[in-house]
N, C-alpha and C positions, 0 to 999 in steps of 0.2 A: 184554099190558097192562100188565106190570111195567116194559116198557121204555118205553112212553109216558109213564108215571108219571115214571119217571126222567127222561125228557127235558123234560116240564113243569117239573119241580124244579130241572133245571140251567140251563133257559134263561134264567129272570130272573137267576140270579148271573152267567152269562157276560155278560148284557148290562150288568149293573151293574158288572161288571168293565172291560169295554170302553169305558163311558161315563166311568168314573173315569179311565182311561187317556187318553182323548182331551181330558178337562180339564187334563191335564198336559203336553200337546203343545200349544207357542206356534208360531204361525204367523208367520215373518218374510219380508216380501215386498218386492222394492226393483226397480229397471229396470236396474241396470248388468249386464254381461256376466260370467259366471263366471270368466274369466281377471283380472277386475279385482282390483288389491290391496285394496281395500275389501271385494268379496266374501269374500276369501280370509280378512279378519280376521273376518269373520261366521261362517265356518267354524270359525273357532277357539273363537269364543263359543259355538256350538254343542255342539262337543266338550269344552269345560271345563264347561258347565252339566250335560252328561250324566254326565261323570267325577265332578263333585261330588256329584250328586245319586244317582248309582249307577242311572241310567235314571229316577228316577221325575220328574223334570222334562227335557224334551227341547224342542229346537226344530227345526222343519222350515222350511228356506229356500226360497223361491221367487224367482230371480232373473229378469233380462231382462224385467219388466214382465208376467209370466204372470197376476198379479192385478189387474193396472191400472196406471195412470199414477201418477206421484209424488202427485199433488193427490188422486187416487182412493183411493190406500192411506193419506194422510193422513185422509180423511174417514172411511174405514173404522174406522180406528184409533180415532177419537174416539168413535165409537157402540159399541166393544168388538168388533166383527166380525172385526178383525185385532189380533194382538199388538203385533208390532213391525213398524218399518220405517227405512229410512235417508233422511234428508235432508239438504240443504246447510244450513247454519246461515241462510243468506239467505232460505230458506222461512220459517223461524220469526220473522222481521222482522214479519210481518203478524199475529203473535199476540202480540209484546211489543216495545217499541221498543228495549230492551237489547241485543238479538241485532245491532242496526245496528253496534254499536262492532267487531265482529269482522270486518265487511266494510269498514271504512274502510282505504283504500289507506294502506299503510306504517306502520300502527298497530302491528306487529310489527318488530322491529329485526333479527330472524332466525328460521330454525326452531327453534332452541333458546329462543328467547324465548318464540314461540308455544305450544311445549310447558309451560313454566313457568307461564304464565298458565291455559291449559286446566285443568292438573293441579291447580291451587291454589284458593283461594277464590274467585276470580272466575269461574272454569269451573263449580265446583260449584253457585255461586247461579244461573248461567244456565241450568244443566241442570234446576233446580226451577221456573225461572220462568214455565213454561207450563201449570203444572197447574191452574189454573182454566178452561183449555181441554181438558181430559182427556188431556193429553200429559205425559209426564214423561221427561226425557232420562235416559239411562243412561251414555253415555260418548261422546267425542269422538274421532273418528278423522282422521289425518292425509290431508289432500286436496291437499297440496303447495301450491305458489306459481301463481298464476294470470298468465299473460303472454299478449300479443298475438301472433295468427297471421292472415296476410292471403294473398290469391290472388296479387296481382301485384306486391307493394310491401313492401320491408323496413322496419319501424316501429324506427328507431333513435333518434329523440328525439320528443317531443311533437308538434313542428311536422309530422311525418310523418303523423300521424293527420286533419290538417285535411281536412275533406271526405269522411271514409270512414265508411261506415256499418258500425258494429261491434255484432255481436250481443251481448247482455247477458242475465242472467238476470231474471226478473221481480222486480227488488231496486229500491227507489229509489236506495239507496247507490251500486249498481253504475252506474245511468244518470247519476246527478250525476257519479261519477268520469270517465266517458268523456267528458261533457260539458266537465268542467274542463279535461281534456286536450287537448280540441280536436275531438274526434270527435264522431259523430253514434249515440247509442246506438239500439238497435233490439232490444227484447225478442222473442224466438222460442223457441219450446219446443225441446229438446234433441233430440227425436226429429226434429224437421222442419229441423233445422239443416243437415244435410249436403245435402239438396235446395236450401235457400236460398243456400249457398254456391255450389254448383254452377249456379244459374240466375242467380246474380248479384244476389240481391236484398239480400243482404249483401256488403261487401267483406272482411270478416273476422270475427273472433272473440276471445275470449280464454279459456283455461283452461289447466290444469296437463299435463304431458308425458304420463303414462298416459291421460288421457281424449282427447287430441289424437291419440295412438296408436291406442287401442281403437276409438275413433269412426270411424276412417279418414279424418279431415278433411285429414289429410296427402296424401291424394290430389290434392285441390283446391288447398290452401293450401300453397305452397312456400316459404314465408318465416315464421319463427317467431323472436320477439324476446324473450329472457328477460329482461324487465325487472322481472318479480316484484311486480308492484303491490299483490296482496292474497295473504292465506293463508286463505282462508275454509274452515273445517274442515267436515268431515261430522259428523252427530251421529245415533246410533242413540237413537231414541225408542220408548216402550212405551205403549201405552193406559192410562191411569189406571184405567179401567174393570176391566182386566186385572190391573194391579198390586194393586189393592185386594183382588182375589179370591185372591192368592196368600198363603200363609202366611209367617209371619216368616223360617222358615228357607229357604223358597223364594227370598224376596226376596233374602236374604243370598247363596244359591248364584248367582243371576242377577248380581246387582251386581259379586260378587267375579269371576264369570268375565267380565264385561264389561271390567272394570279390566284383568284379565290379558290380555284378547285385545288391548287397547290398543298394549301393548308389541310384540305379533307383529304386529300390522297396520302400525306404523311400520317395522318392517323390511322387510315386503313392500313397502311403499310406496316406500322408498329402493332396493330392488332393481328395481322397476318403473321408476322415474324413469331410472334409468341405463341400462336395458335401452330402453325406449321412444325417448330421444333418440339411442341407438345407431342403432337400426332407421330413425328418419325421415330421420338424416342420410344413411343408406345409400339411402334411397329417393329421395334428391335434394332434400331440405329444406335450405335456407339458414338455418342456427342463428346468431343472433346474440347477443352479451351486451353490451346498451348499458350507458352510465353511469345508474344510477339515480337520481341526483339531480335531474336535470333534470325527470323525471317527478314525483317527490316534491314539488318545489318548486310546481308547478302544482295540488297538491290540498291545500296546507297552510290554505287558507281553509276547507275542507271540516270540519276539526276544530275551528275558531274560532267556526264557524255554530252549533255545539251549546254555547255559553256561556249561552244564553237557557234552557237544558234542563239544570238543575243535577245531576239525576241522572245523565244520560247524559254530562254533561261530567266530573263526578266520576269515571265509571268510566274513562273515557278516561285520567284523569290517573292512575288507580291502576294501569291496564295500563301507561303509559309509566314509572311508578315501579318497576315489577318486574325485577328484575335477569335 
């Protein structure tokens, strides 16, 4: 009888403790492979959060689409069923027009210029610009420069894109860019792209070296042209529903951990980029480094097209003025 009484007394306490702990464990889901440098950056984020909070706040990571597609993760995040996910900033264009500027071709003069923009006032304002949609940005991760790769043709000038079907993200900016350069943009989901390349549905695509390698697209596409037309970053986003339930101290731990993970992730990216290019070259891919100016000249009008949108055009000018 005494044992039964003690059990009845302890069960509510154990249940309460377990529930409290569960409330402090945030789920982060994404579609990338665990070997990807962006996933490695998230691992640092999780480690830093646990370290700073002494285990009071933790992040469990679910890679490789375990909890759904990118779109499904964003939807789960908006209702608070998922705490965190990773998306390309191109995805956020559908929530606020201002994100379009980050996808404009050659808006960044260099990798270092993009970091100055994203780490500064412009980047911080963009991270908070989607809160009305229950999405809050924590930090930007380096996703490198996107370049063209193709099955049977080396793209060394815009003229080489004529008549080619090029897979792009579901982004109006990306589609406009390929059109301006002479290609035919074809939006296809990332998960279906390997098959689309293999079957000839598209002639090529565009992405960064680590993604070109980890997706194994180099098995089909034997030509990679590093014209580096865009530097579209990734962004770690958190559900505003979840964020608003965190204490001020927990928010501080999480934001500090995110900021520190950015530094590590950029190092992971640089290493992965170098290694990826080495491997695809050894696999027989023809990697070329074309002049960027001819590509840039074809898309100058894309920037001028924003003149009738004062807020966006002002943002473009602000980015261009940053050293």
